[in-house]
VEXTOR-227961 format. One record per atom (N, C-alpha, C): residue number from 1; residue in three letters; atom name; x, y, z. Coordinates in steps of 0.05 Angstrom, whole numbers, plus 5000, padded with zeros to 4 digits. Atoms other than C-alpha are relative to their C-alpha. Layout:
# residues N
<site bami="NUM" tordren="ALA" voro="CA" xx="X" yy="Y" zz="Z"/>
...
***
This chain:
# residues 114
<site bami="1" tordren="MET" voro="N" xx="4980" yy="5012" zz="5018"/>
<site bami="1" tordren="MET" voro="CA" xx="1982" yy="5968" zz="5737"/>
<site bami="1" tordren="MET" voro="C" xx="4993" yy="5010" zz="4972"/>
<site bami="2" tordren="THR" voro="N" xx="5005" yy="4989" zz="5027"/>
<site bami="2" tordren="THR" voro="CA" xx="1988" yy="6003" zz="5670"/>
<site bami="2" tordren="THR" voro="C" xx="5009" yy="4981" zz="4978"/>
<site bami="3" tordren="GLN" voro="N" xx="4990" yy="5019" zz="5020"/>
<site bami="3" tordren="GLN" voro="CA" xx="2028" yy="5949" zz="5633"/>
<site bami="3" tordren="GLN" voro="C" xx="5000" yy="4972" zz="5012"/>
<site bami="4" tordren="PRO" voro="N" xx="5000" yy="5027" zz="4987"/>
<site bami="4" tordren="PRO" voro="CA" xx="2006" yy="5880" zz="5657"/>
<site bami="4" tordren="PRO" voro="C" xx="5018" yy="4981" zz="4984"/>
<site bami="5" tordren="ILE" voro="N" xx="4983" yy="5020" zz="5012"/>
<site bami="5" tordren="ILE" voro="CA" xx="2052" yy="5822" zz="5643"/>
<site bami="5" tordren="ILE" voro="C" xx="4982" yy="4977" zz="4990"/>
<site bami="6" tordren="LEU" voro="N" xx="5016" yy="5022" zz="5011"/>
<site bami="6" tordren="LEU" voro="CA" xx="2017" yy="5773" zz="5596"/>
<site bami="6" tordren="LEU" voro="C" xx="5016" yy="4975" zz="4994"/>
<site bami="7" tordren="GLU" voro="N" xx="4982" yy="5023" zz="5004"/>
<site bami="7" tordren="GLU" voro="CA" xx="2077" yy="5728" zz="5584"/>
<site bami="7" tordren="GLU" voro="C" xx="5025" yy="5005" zz="5016"/>
<site bami="8" tordren="LEU" voro="N" xx="4976" yy="4997" zz="4983"/>
<site bami="8" tordren="LEU" voro="CA" xx="2139" yy="5715" zz="5626"/>
<site bami="8" tordren="LEU" voro="C" xx="5019" yy="4977" zz="4994"/>
<site bami="9" tordren="ASP" voro="N" xx="4978" yy="5020" zz="5003"/>
<site bami="9" tordren="ASP" voro="CA" xx="2204" yy="5679" zz="5609"/>
<site bami="9" tordren="ASP" voro="C" xx="5013" yy="4999" zz="5028"/>
<site bami="10" tordren="LEU" voro="N" xx="4990" yy="5002" zz="4972"/>
<site bami="10" tordren="LEU" voro="CA" xx="2222" yy="5654" zz="5679"/>
<site bami="10" tordren="LEU" voro="C" xx="5030" yy="5002" zz="5002"/>
<site bami="11" tordren="ALA" voro="N" xx="4970" yy="4999" zz="4999"/>
<site bami="11" tordren="ALA" voro="CA" xx="2296" yy="5645" zz="5663"/>
<site bami="11" tordren="ALA" voro="C" xx="5010" yy="5028" zz="4996"/>
<site bami="12" tordren="LYS" voro="N" xx="4991" yy="4972" zz="5005"/>
<site bami="12" tordren="LYS" voro="CA" xx="2304" yy="5715" zz="5634"/>
<site bami="12" tordren="LYS" voro="C" xx="4992" yy="5018" zz="5023"/>
<site bami="13" tordren="ALA" voro="N" xx="5009" yy="4983" zz="4977"/>
<site bami="13" tordren="ALA" voro="CA" xx="2265" yy="5745" zz="5693"/>
<site bami="13" tordren="ALA" voro="C" xx="5014" yy="4993" zz="5025"/>
<site bami="14" tordren="GLY" voro="N" xx="4985" yy="5008" zz="4975"/>
<site bami="14" tordren="GLY" voro="CA" xx="2310" yy="5708" zz="5743"/>
<site bami="14" tordren="GLY" voro="C" xx="4983" yy="4986" zz="5020"/>
<site bami="15" tordren="VAL" voro="N" xx="5017" yy="5014" zz="4982"/>
<site bami="15" tordren="VAL" voro="CA" xx="2252" yy="5670" zz="5773"/>
<site bami="15" tordren="VAL" voro="C" xx="5010" yy="4971" zz="5003"/>
<site bami="16" tordren="THR" voro="N" xx="4990" yy="5027" zz="4995"/>
<site bami="16" tordren="THR" voro="CA" xx="2279" yy="5606" zz="5805"/>
<site bami="16" tordren="THR" voro="C" xx="4982" yy="4983" zz="5016"/>
<site bami="17" tordren="SER" voro="N" xx="5018" yy="5015" zz="4983"/>
<site bami="17" tordren="SER" voro="CA" xx="2222" yy="5585" zz="5850"/>
<site bami="17" tordren="SER" voro="C" xx="4971" yy="5009" zz="4996"/>
<site bami="18" tordren="ILE" voro="N" xx="5029" yy="4994" zz="4999"/>
<site bami="18" tordren="ILE" voro="CA" xx="2147" yy="5580" zz="5847"/>
<site bami="18" tordren="ILE" voro="C" xx="4989" yy="4984" zz="5023"/>
<site bami="19" tordren="ILE" voro="N" xx="5011" yy="5013" zz="4976"/>
<site bami="19" tordren="ILE" voro="CA" xx="2110" yy="5565" zz="5911"/>
<site bami="19" tordren="ILE" voro="C" xx="4970" yy="4994" zz="4996"/>
<site bami="20" tordren="TRP" voro="N" xx="5028" yy="5007" zz="5000"/>
<site bami="20" tordren="TRP" voro="CA" xx="2045" yy="5527" zz="5910"/>
<site bami="20" tordren="TRP" voro="C" xx="4992" yy="4993" zz="5029"/>
<site bami="21" tordren="ALA" voro="N" xx="5009" yy="5006" zz="4972"/>
<site bami="21" tordren="ALA" voro="CA" xx="2008" yy="5527" zz="5977"/>
<site bami="21" tordren="ALA" voro="C" xx="4974" yy="4985" zz="4998"/>
<site bami="22" tordren="THR" voro="N" xx="5025" yy="5016" zz="5000"/>
<site bami="22" tordren="THR" voro="CA" xx="1957" yy="5472" zz="5986"/>
<site bami="22" tordren="THR" voro="C" xx="4996" yy="4988" zz="5028"/>
<site bami="23" tordren="GLY" voro="N" xx="5006" yy="5013" zz="4975"/>
<site bami="23" tordren="GLY" voro="CA" xx="1923" yy="5438" zz="6044"/>
<site bami="23" tordren="GLY" voro="C" xx="4994" yy="5018" zz="5023"/>
<site bami="24" tordren="PHE" voro="N" xx="5006" yy="4982" zz="4979"/>
<site bami="24" tordren="PHE" voro="CA" xx="1907" yy="5500" zz="6083"/>
<site bami="24" tordren="PHE" voro="C" xx="4970" yy="5006" zz="5001"/>
<site bami="25" tordren="SER" voro="N" xx="5028" yy="4992" zz="4999"/>
<site bami="25" tordren="SER" voro="CA" xx="1839" yy="5522" zz="6108"/>
<site bami="25" tordren="SER" voro="C" xx="4997" yy="5028" zz="4989"/>
<site bami="26" tordren="THR" voro="N" xx="5004" yy="4975" zz="5013"/>
<site bami="26" tordren="THR" voro="CA" xx="1808" yy="5582" zz="6076"/>
<site bami="26" tordren="THR" voro="C" xx="4991" yy="5021" zz="5020"/>
<site bami="27" tordren="ASP" voro="N" xx="5008" yy="4977" zz="4983"/>
<site bami="27" tordren="ASP" voro="CA" xx="1803" yy="5650" zz="6111"/>
<site bami="27" tordren="ASP" voro="C" xx="5001" yy="5025" zz="4984"/>
<site bami="28" tordren="TYR" voro="N" xx="5002" yy="4975" zz="5016"/>
<site bami="28" tordren="TYR" voro="CA" xx="1779" yy="5711" zz="6073"/>
<site bami="28" tordren="TYR" voro="C" xx="4995" yy="5024" zz="5018"/>
<site bami="29" tordren="SER" voro="N" xx="5007" yy="4978" zz="4982"/>
<site bami="29" tordren="SER" voro="CA" xx="1769" yy="5754" zz="6135"/>
<site bami="29" tordren="SER" voro="C" xx="5017" yy="5025" zz="4996"/>
<site bami="30" tordren="TRP" voro="N" xx="4982" yy="4977" zz="5004"/>
<site bami="30" tordren="TRP" voro="CA" xx="1828" yy="5799" zz="6117"/>
<site bami="30" tordren="TRP" voro="C" xx="4993" yy="5016" zz="4975"/>
<site bami="31" tordren="LEU" voro="N" xx="5007" yy="4988" zz="5025"/>
<site bami="31" tordren="LEU" voro="CA" xx="1798" yy="5815" zz="6049"/>
<site bami="31" tordren="LEU" voro="C" xx="4974" yy="5016" zz="5002"/>
<site bami="32" tordren="ASN" voro="N" xx="5023" yy="4982" zz="4996"/>
<site bami="32" tordren="ASN" voro="CA" xx="1752" yy="5875" zz="6057"/>
<site bami="32" tordren="ASN" voro="C" xx="4988" yy="5010" zz="4974"/>
<site bami="33" tordren="VAL" voro="N" xx="5013" yy="4993" zz="5025"/>
<site bami="33" tordren="VAL" voro="CA" xx="1714" yy="5874" zz="5992"/>
<site bami="33" tordren="VAL" voro="C" xx="4972" yy="4987" zz="4999"/>
<site bami="34" tordren="ASP" voro="N" xx="5027" yy="5011" zz="5002"/>
<site bami="34" tordren="ASP" voro="CA" xx="1642" yy="5861" zz="5973"/>
<site bami="34" tordren="ASP" voro="C" xx="4999" yy="4978" zz="4979"/>
<site bami="35" tordren="ALA" voro="N" xx="4999" yy="5023" zz="5019"/>
<site bami="35" tordren="ALA" voro="CA" xx="1655" yy="5794" zz="5939"/>
<site bami="35" tordren="ALA" voro="C" xx="4992" yy="4974" zz="5013"/>
<site bami="36" tordren="PHE" voro="N" xx="5007" yy="5024" zz="4986"/>
<site bami="36" tordren="PHE" voro="CA" xx="1626" yy="5745" zz="5989"/>
<site bami="36" tordren="PHE" voro="C" xx="4971" yy="5000" zz="5007"/>
<site bami="37" tordren="ASP" voro="N" xx="5028" yy="5003" zz="4992"/>
<site bami="37" tordren="ASP" voro="CA" xx="1558" yy="5718" zz="6006"/>
<site bami="37" tordren="ASP" voro="C" xx="4998" yy="5002" zz="5031"/>
<site bami="38" tordren="ASP" voro="N" xx="5005" yy="4997" zz="4971"/>
<site bami="38" tordren="ASP" voro="CA" xx="1527" yy="5720" zz="6076"/>
<site bami="38" tordren="ASP" voro="C" xx="5014" yy="4978" zz="5017"/>
<site bami="39" tordren="LYS" voro="N" xx="4985" yy="5021" zz="4987"/>
<site bami="39" tordren="LYS" voro="CA" xx="1565" yy="5655" zz="6093"/>
<site bami="39" tordren="LYS" voro="C" xx="5030" yy="5003" zz="4997"/>
<site bami="40" tordren="GLY" voro="N" xx="4971" yy="4995" zz="5004"/>
<site bami="40" tordren="GLY" voro="CA" xx="1632" yy="5684" zz="6073"/>
<site bami="40" tordren="GLY" voro="C" xx="5012" yy="4986" zz="4977"/>
<site bami="41" tordren="LYS" voro="N" xx="4991" yy="5014" zz="5024"/>
<site bami="41" tordren="LYS" voro="CA" xx="1637" yy="5644" zz="6009"/>
<site bami="41" tordren="LYS" voro="C" xx="5003" yy="5019" zz="4977"/>
<site bami="42" tordren="PRO" voro="N" xx="4996" yy="4982" zz="5023"/>
<site bami="42" tordren="PRO" voro="CA" xx="1664" yy="5678" zz="5946"/>
<site bami="42" tordren="PRO" voro="C" xx="4976" yy="4999" zz="4981"/>
<site bami="43" tordren="GLN" voro="N" xx="5020" yy="4998" zz="5021"/>
<site bami="43" tordren="GLN" voro="CA" xx="1611" yy="5702" zz="5897"/>
<site bami="43" tordren="GLN" voro="C" xx="5015" yy="5006" zz="4974"/>
<site bami="44" tordren="HIS" voro="N" xx="4985" yy="4997" zz="5024"/>
<site bami="44" tordren="HIS" voro="CA" xx="1638" yy="5694" zz="5827"/>
<site bami="44" tordren="HIS" voro="C" xx="4987" yy="4985" zz="4977"/>
<site bami="45" tordren="GLN" voro="N" xx="5006" yy="5015" zz="5024"/>
<site bami="45" tordren="GLN" voro="CA" xx="1628" yy="5670" zz="5756"/>
<site bami="45" tordren="GLN" voro="C" xx="5026" yy="4990" zz="4989"/>
<site bami="46" tordren="ARG" voro="N" xx="4975" yy="5012" zz="5009"/>
<site bami="46" tordren="ARG" voro="CA" xx="1685" yy="5622" zz="5739"/>
<site bami="46" tordren="ARG" voro="C" xx="5024" yy="5015" zz="5010"/>
<site bami="47" tordren="GLY" voro="N" xx="4977" yy="4987" zz="4988"/>
<site bami="47" tordren="GLY" voro="CA" xx="1731" yy="5660" zz="5786"/>
<site bami="47" tordren="GLY" voro="C" xx="5000" yy="5030" zz="4998"/>
<site bami="48" tordren="VAL" voro="N" xx="5002" yy="4971" zz="5003"/>
<site bami="48" tordren="VAL" voro="CA" xx="1711" yy="5731" zz="5765"/>
<site bami="48" tordren="VAL" voro="C" xx="4978" yy="5010" zz="5018"/>
<site bami="49" tordren="SER" voro="N" xx="5020" yy="4989" zz="4981"/>
<site bami="49" tordren="SER" voro="CA" xx="1677" yy="5769" zz="5821"/>
<site bami="49" tordren="SER" voro="C" xx="4989" yy="5026" zz="4988"/>
<site bami="50" tordren="SER" voro="N" xx="5011" yy="4975" zz="5008"/>
<site bami="50" tordren="SER" voro="CA" xx="1633" yy="5830" zz="5813"/>
<site bami="50" tordren="SER" voro="C" xx="5016" yy="5024" zz="5010"/>
<site bami="51" tordren="GLU" voro="N" xx="4982" yy="4980" zz="4989"/>
<site bami="51" tordren="GLU" voro="CA" xx="1685" yy="5869" zz="5853"/>
<site bami="51" tordren="GLU" voro="C" xx="5023" yy="5004" zz="4981"/>
<site bami="52" tordren="PRO" voro="N" xx="4978" yy="4995" zz="5020"/>
<site bami="52" tordren="PRO" voro="CA" xx="1734" yy="5902" zz="5804"/>
<site bami="52" tordren="PRO" voro="C" xx="5027" yy="4992" zz="5011"/>
<site bami="53" tordren="GLY" voro="N" xx="4972" yy="5008" zz="4993"/>
<site bami="53" tordren="GLY" voro="CA" xx="1803" yy="5870" zz="5807"/>
<site bami="53" tordren="GLY" voro="C" xx="5001" yy="4977" zz="5019"/>
<site bami="54" tordren="VAL" voro="N" xx="5000" yy="5023" zz="4981"/>
<site bami="54" tordren="VAL" voro="CA" xx="1782" yy="5812" zz="5852"/>
<site bami="54" tordren="VAL" voro="C" xx="4993" yy="4974" zz="4984"/>
<site bami="55" tordren="TYR" voro="N" xx="5003" yy="5025" zz="5015"/>
<site bami="55" tordren="TYR" voro="CA" xx="1790" yy="5742" zz="5823"/>
<site bami="55" tordren="TYR" voro="C" xx="5006" yy="4977" zz="5019"/>
<site bami="56" tordren="PHE" voro="N" xx="4996" yy="5024" zz="4983"/>
<site bami="56" tordren="PHE" voro="CA" xx="1789" yy="5672" zz="5853"/>
<site bami="56" tordren="PHE" voro="C" xx="5010" yy="4977" zz="4983"/>
<site bami="57" tordren="LEU" voro="N" xx="4991" yy="5025" zz="5013"/>
<site bami="57" tordren="LEU" voro="CA" xx="1826" yy="5608" zz="5834"/>
<site bami="57" tordren="LEU" voro="C" xx="5002" yy="4978" zz="5021"/>
<site bami="58" tordren="GLY" voro="N" xx="4996" yy="5023" zz="4983"/>
<site bami="58" tordren="GLY" voro="CA" xx="1829" yy="5539" zz="5864"/>
<site bami="58" tordren="GLY" voro="C" xx="4976" yy="4993" zz="5017"/>
<site bami="59" tordren="LEU" voro="N" xx="5024" yy="5006" zz="4984"/>
<site bami="59" tordren="LEU" voro="CA" xx="1758" yy="5538" zz="5891"/>
<site bami="59" tordren="LEU" voro="C" xx="4988" yy="4973" zz="4991"/>
<site bami="60" tordren="PRO" voro="N" xx="5013" yy="5026" zz="5008"/>
<site bami="60" tordren="PRO" voro="CA" xx="1722" yy="5470" zz="5893"/>
<site bami="60" tordren="PRO" voro="C" xx="4978" yy="5005" zz="4980"/>
<site bami="61" tordren="TRP" voro="N" xx="5020" yy="4998" zz="5021"/>
<site bami="61" tordren="TRP" voro="CA" xx="1680" yy="5462" zz="5831"/>
<site bami="61" tordren="TRP" voro="C" xx="4997" yy="5028" zz="4989"/>
<site bami="62" tordren="GLN" voro="N" xx="5001" yy="4973" zz="5011"/>
<site bami="62" tordren="GLN" voro="CA" xx="1698" yy="5532" zz="5807"/>
<site bami="62" tordren="GLN" voro="C" xx="4988" yy="5000" zz="4972"/>
<site bami="63" tordren="SER" voro="N" xx="5013" yy="5004" zz="5026"/>
<site bami="63" tordren="SER" voro="CA" xx="1682" yy="5510" zz="5737"/>
<site bami="63" tordren="SER" voro="C" xx="4999" yy="4970" zz="4992"/>
<site bami="64" tordren="ARG" voro="N" xx="4999" yy="5029" zz="5006"/>
<site bami="64" tordren="ARG" voro="CA" xx="1697" yy="5435" zz="5738"/>
<site bami="64" tordren="ARG" voro="C" xx="5010" yy="4985" zz="5025"/>
<site bami="65" tordren="ARG" voro="N" xx="4991" yy="5016" zz="4977"/>
<site bami="65" tordren="ARG" voro="CA" xx="1715" yy="5378" zz="5785"/>
<site bami="65" tordren="ARG" voro="C" xx="5029" yy="5006" zz="5007"/>
<site bami="66" tordren="GLY" voro="N" xx="4972" yy="4996" zz="4994"/>
<site bami="66" tordren="GLY" voro="CA" xx="1790" yy="5391" zz="5779"/>
<site bami="66" tordren="GLY" voro="C" xx="5008" yy="5028" zz="5008"/>
<site bami="67" tordren="SER" voro="N" xx="4993" yy="4972" zz="4995"/>
<site bami="67" tordren="SER" voro="CA" xx="1786" yy="5465" zz="5795"/>
<site bami="67" tordren="SER" voro="C" xx="5016" yy="5004" zz="5025"/>
<site bami="68" tordren="SER" voro="N" xx="4985" yy="4996" zz="4975"/>
<site bami="68" tordren="SER" voro="CA" xx="1814" yy="5457" zz="5865"/>
<site bami="68" tordren="SER" voro="C" xx="5025" yy="4984" zz="5002"/>
<site bami="69" tordren="PHE" voro="N" xx="4976" yy="5016" zz="5000"/>
<site bami="69" tordren="PHE" voro="CA" xx="1871" yy="5411" zz="5845"/>
<site bami="69" tordren="PHE" voro="C" xx="5022" yy="5014" zz="4983"/>
<site bami="70" tordren="ILE" voro="N" xx="4978" yy="4988" zz="5015"/>
<site bami="70" tordren="ILE" voro="CA" xx="1940" yy="5434" zz="5820"/>
<site bami="70" tordren="ILE" voro="C" xx="4998" yy="4992" zz="4971"/>
<site bami="71" tordren="TRP" voro="N" xx="5001" yy="5010" zz="5028"/>
<site bami="71" tordren="TRP" voro="CA" xx="1932" yy="5391" zz="5758"/>
<site bami="71" tordren="TRP" voro="C" xx="4976" yy="5010" zz="4984"/>
<site bami="72" tordren="GLY" voro="N" xx="5024" yy="4992" zz="5013"/>
<site bami="72" tordren="GLY" voro="CA" xx="1864" yy="5421" zz="5742"/>
<site bami="72" tordren="GLY" voro="C" xx="4994" yy="5030" zz="5000"/>
<site bami="73" tordren="VAL" voro="N" xx="5006" yy="4972" zz="4996"/>
<site bami="73" tordren="VAL" voro="CA" xx="1867" yy="5494" zz="5762"/>
<site bami="73" tordren="VAL" voro="C" xx="5007" yy="5016" zz="4974"/>
<site bami="74" tordren="TRP" voro="N" xx="4991" yy="4985" zz="5024"/>
<site bami="74" tordren="TRP" voro="CA" xx="1899" yy="5514" zz="5695"/>
<site bami="74" tordren="TRP" voro="C" xx="4977" yy="5009" zz="4983"/>
<site bami="75" tordren="HIS" voro="N" xx="5023" yy="4992" zz="5016"/>
<site bami="75" tordren="HIS" voro="CA" xx="1831" yy="5515" zz="5661"/>
<site bami="75" tordren="HIS" voro="C" xx="4989" yy="5026" zz="5010"/>
<site bami="76" tordren="ASP" voro="N" xx="5011" yy="4975" zz="4988"/>
<site bami="76" tordren="ASP" voro="CA" xx="1806" yy="5568" zz="5709"/>
<site bami="76" tordren="ASP" voro="C" xx="5020" yy="5022" zz="4998"/>
<site bami="77" tordren="ALA" voro="N" xx="4980" yy="4979" zz="5001"/>
<site bami="77" tordren="ALA" voro="CA" xx="1872" yy="5605" zz="5710"/>
<site bami="77" tordren="ALA" voro="C" xx="5001" yy="5012" zz="4972"/>
<site bami="78" tordren="LYS" voro="N" xx="5000" yy="4990" zz="5027"/>
<site bami="78" tordren="LYS" voro="CA" xx="1870" yy="5611" zz="5634"/>
<site bami="78" tordren="LYS" voro="C" xx="4975" yy="5017" zz="4995"/>
<site bami="79" tordren="TYR" voro="N" xx="5024" yy="4984" zz="5003"/>
<site bami="79" tordren="TYR" voro="CA" xx="1798" yy="5635" zz="5636"/>
<site bami="79" tordren="TYR" voro="C" xx="5003" yy="5027" zz="5013"/>
<site bami="80" tordren="VAL" voro="N" xx="4996" yy="4975" zz="4985"/>
<site bami="80" tordren="VAL" voro="CA" xx="1814" yy="5688" zz="5689"/>
<site bami="80" tordren="VAL" voro="C" xx="5020" yy="5018" zz="4986"/>
<site bami="81" tordren="ALA" voro="N" xx="4980" yy="4985" zz="5014"/>
<site bami="81" tordren="ALA" voro="CA" xx="1877" yy="5710" zz="5653"/>
<site bami="81" tordren="ALA" voro="C" xx="4990" yy="5012" zz="4974"/>
<site bami="82" tordren="ASP" voro="N" xx="5012" yy="4989" zz="5025"/>
<site bami="82" tordren="ASP" voro="CA" xx="1840" yy="5717" zz="5587"/>
<site bami="82" tordren="ASP" voro="C" xx="4980" yy="5022" zz="5006"/>
<site bami="83" tordren="HIS" voro="N" xx="5019" yy="4979" zz="4992"/>
<site bami="83" tordren="HIS" voro="CA" xx="1785" yy="5756" zz="5622"/>
<site bami="83" tordren="HIS" voro="C" xx="5014" yy="5026" zz="5007"/>
<site bami="84" tordren="ILE" voro="N" xx="4984" yy="4976" zz="4992"/>
<site bami="84" tordren="ILE" voro="CA" xx="1836" yy="5804" zz="5652"/>
<site bami="84" tordren="ILE" voro="C" xx="5011" yy="5013" zz="4975"/>
<site bami="85" tordren="ALA" voro="N" xx="4988" yy="4989" zz="5025"/>
<site bami="85" tordren="ALA" voro="CA" xx="1870" yy="5813" zz="5584"/>
<site bami="85" tordren="ALA" voro="C" xx="4979" yy="5015" zz="4984"/>
<site bami="86" tordren="ILE" voro="N" xx="5022" yy="4988" zz="5016"/>
<site bami="86" tordren="ILE" voro="CA" xx="1803" yy="5828" zz="5550"/>
<site bami="86" tordren="ILE" voro="C" xx="4992" yy="5026" zz="5014"/>
<site bami="87" tordren="GLN" voro="N" xx="5007" yy="4975" zz="4985"/>
<site bami="87" tordren="GLN" voro="CA" xx="1784" yy="5878" zz="5605"/>
<site bami="87" tordren="GLN" voro="C" xx="5020" yy="5022" zz="4996"/>
<site bami="88" tordren="ARG" voro="N" xx="4978" yy="4980" zz="5004"/>
<site bami="88" tordren="ARG" voro="CA" xx="1852" yy="5912" zz="5598"/>
<site bami="88" tordren="ARG" voro="C" xx="4997" yy="5012" zz="4972"/>
<site bami="89" tordren="SER" voro="N" xx="5002" yy="4990" zz="5027"/>
<site bami="89" tordren="SER" voro="CA" xx="1841" yy="5918" zz="5522"/>
<site bami="89" tordren="SER" voro="C" xx="4976" yy="5020" zz="4998"/>
<site bami="90" tordren="TYR" voro="N" xx="5022" yy="4981" zz="5000"/>
<site bami="90" tordren="TYR" voro="CA" xx="1773" yy="5951" zz="5535"/>
<site bami="90" tordren="TYR" voro="C" xx="5009" yy="5027" zz="5013"/>
<site bami="91" tordren="LEU" voro="N" xx="4990" yy="4976" zz="4986"/>
<site bami="91" tordren="LEU" voro="CA" xx="1806" yy="6000" zz="5584"/>
<site bami="91" tordren="LEU" voro="C" xx="5019" yy="5016" zz="4982"/>
<site bami="92" tordren="ASP" voro="N" xx="4981" yy="4986" zz="5019"/>
<site bami="92" tordren="ASP" voro="CA" xx="1862" yy="6015" zz="5534"/>
<site bami="92" tordren="ASP" voro="C" xx="4985" yy="5014" zz="4978"/>
<site bami="93" tordren="TYR" voro="N" xx="5016" yy="4988" zz="5021"/>
<site bami="93" tordren="TYR" voro="CA" xx="1810" yy="6029" zz="5480"/>
<site bami="93" tordren="TYR" voro="C" xx="4986" yy="5025" zz="5011"/>
<site bami="94" tordren="HIS" voro="N" xx="5014" yy="4978" zz="4988"/>
<site bami="94" tordren="HIS" voro="CA" xx="1770" yy="6073" zz="5527"/>
<site bami="94" tordren="HIS" voro="C" xx="5019" yy="5023" zz="5005"/>
<site bami="95" tordren="ASP" voro="N" xx="4980" yy="4979" zz="4994"/>
<site bami="95" tordren="ASP" voro="CA" xx="1832" yy="6111" zz="5549"/>
<site bami="95" tordren="ASP" voro="C" xx="5009" yy="5015" zz="4974"/>
<site bami="96" tordren="ALA" voro="N" xx="4992" yy="4988" zz="5026"/>
<site bami="96" tordren="ALA" voro="CA" xx="1854" yy="6123" zz="5476"/>
<site bami="96" tordren="ALA" voro="C" xx="4977" yy="5017" zz="4989"/>
<site bami="97" tordren="ALA" voro="N" xx="5023" yy="4984" zz="5009"/>
<site bami="97" tordren="ALA" voro="CA" xx="1784" yy="6147" zz="5457"/>
<site bami="97" tordren="ALA" voro="C" xx="4997" yy="5025" zz="5016"/>
<site bami="98" tordren="GLN" voro="N" xx="5002" yy="4976" zz="4983"/>
<site bami="98" tordren="GLN" voro="CA" xx="1783" yy="6194" zz="5516"/>
<site bami="98" tordren="GLN" voro="C" xx="5022" yy="5020" zz="4994"/>
<site bami="99" tordren="ARG" voro="N" xx="4978" yy="4982" zz="5007"/>
<site bami="99" tordren="ARG" voro="CA" xx="1851" yy="6223" zz="5499"/>
<site bami="99" tordren="ARG" voro="C" xx="4995" yy="5013" zz="4973"/>
<site bami="100" tordren="GLU" voro="N" xx="5006" yy="4988" zz="5026"/>
<site bami="100" tordren="GLU" voro="CA" xx="1829" yy="6233" zz="5427"/>
<site bami="100" tordren="GLU" voro="C" xx="4978" yy="5021" zz="5002"/>
<site bami="101" tordren="ALA" voro="N" xx="5022" yy="4981" zz="4995"/>
<site bami="101" tordren="ALA" voro="CA" xx="1765" yy="6268" zz="5450"/>
<site bami="101" tordren="ALA" voro="C" xx="5011" yy="5025" zz="5013"/>
<site bami="102" tordren="GLU" voro="N" xx="4988" yy="4976" zz="4986"/>
<site bami="102" tordren="GLU" voro="CA" xx="1806" yy="6314" zz="5496"/>
<site bami="102" tordren="GLU" voro="C" xx="5017" yy="5016" zz="4980"/>
<site bami="103" tordren="ALA" voro="N" xx="4983" yy="4986" zz="5020"/>
<site bami="103" tordren="ALA" voro="CA" xx="1855" yy="6330" zz="5439"/>
<site bami="103" tordren="ALA" voro="C" xx="4982" yy="5016" zz="4981"/>
<site bami="104" tordren="VAL" voro="N" xx="5018" yy="4986" zz="5018"/>
<site bami="104" tordren="VAL" voro="CA" xx="1797" yy="6349" zz="5394"/>
<site bami="104" tordren="VAL" voro="C" xx="4988" yy="5025" zz="5014"/>
<site bami="105" tordren="SER" voro="N" xx="5012" yy="4978" zz="4986"/>
<site bami="105" tordren="SER" voro="CA" xx="1766" yy="6393" zz="5447"/>
<site bami="105" tordren="SER" voro="C" xx="5020" yy="5022" zz="5006"/>
<site bami="106" tordren="LEU" voro="N" xx="4979" yy="4981" zz="4994"/>
<site bami="106" tordren="LEU" voro="CA" xx="1833" yy="6428" zz="5460"/>
<site bami="106" tordren="LEU" voro="C" xx="5011" yy="5013" zz="4975"/>
<site bami="107" tordren="ALA" voro="N" xx="4990" yy="4990" zz="5026"/>
<site bami="107" tordren="ALA" voro="CA" xx="1848" yy="6440" zz="5386"/>
<site bami="107" tordren="ALA" voro="C" xx="4989" yy="5028" zz="4995"/>
<site bami="108" tordren="PRO" voro="N" xx="5010" yy="4972" zz="5006"/>
<site bami="108" tordren="PRO" voro="CA" xx="1843" yy="6513" zz="5363"/>
<site bami="108" tordren="PRO" voro="C" xx="4976" yy="4998" zz="4982"/>
<site bami="109" tordren="LYS" voro="N" xx="5025" yy="4999" zz="5015"/>
<site bami="109" tordren="LYS" voro="CA" xx="1775" yy="6529" zz="5336"/>
<site bami="109" tordren="LYS" voro="C" xx="5004" yy="5018" zz="4975"/>
<site bami="110" tordren="LYS" voro="N" xx="4999" yy="4984" zz="5025"/>
<site bami="110" tordren="LYS" voro="CA" xx="1770" yy="6554" zz="5264"/>
<site bami="110" tordren="LYS" voro="C" xx="4977" yy="5019" zz="5001"/>
<site bami="111" tordren="THR" voro="N" xx="5022" yy="4980" zz="5000"/>
<site bami="111" tordren="THR" voro="CA" xx="1731" yy="6618" zz="5259"/>
<site bami="111" tordren="THR" voro="C" xx="4996" yy="5009" zz="4971"/>
<site bami="112" tordren="ALA" voro="N" xx="5006" yy="4990" zz="5027"/>
<site bami="112" tordren="ALA" voro="CA" xx="1697" yy="6644" zz="5197"/>
<site bami="112" tordren="ALA" voro="C" xx="5011" yy="5028" zz="4997"/>
<site bami="113" tordren="SER" voro="N" xx="4989" yy="4973" zz="5004"/>
<site bami="113" tordren="SER" voro="CA" xx="1733" yy="6704" zz="5168"/>
<site bami="113" tordren="SER" voro="C" xx="4979" yy="5018" zz="4988"/>
<site bami="114" tordren="ALA" voro="N" xx="5021" yy="4981" zz="5008"/>
<site bami="114" tordren="ALA" voro="CA" xx="1692" yy="6766" zz="5155"/>
<site bami="114" tordren="ALA" voro="C" xx="5007" yy="5013" zz="4973"/>
***
C-alpha cells in the first residue's frame, strides 16, 4: 500500500455498514507468520508484532482491562494506527532520501578542463 488511508469520511466513501464480530473463539492457524509463541498466542507489544505488517487488536489485556471490549479497544486501535502512520513516515523519508541519492549518482560529472 503506497498511500494508506489515515482518515475516512464514511458518507463520502459510500460506507453504509461496519461489522463487529465478537464472541468467537480465536484461531490463528491460517496465519503463517512468525508472530506467535510456542502456545500459539500472539507475541506483541501493545498490538505491534515483530513481524512486519502484522498487528493485533482486541486481545485480552492487550494494554488495559478494556482492550478486548468494543468500548475499550479504541485505545489500542489508536496506538496501532499511530504506530503505522509513524512507520509510513519513516519509509517515506527513506524512499525520498534514496531517490535523492540515486539522482545525485546519475547526475553528469563535472570534469576539470585542461
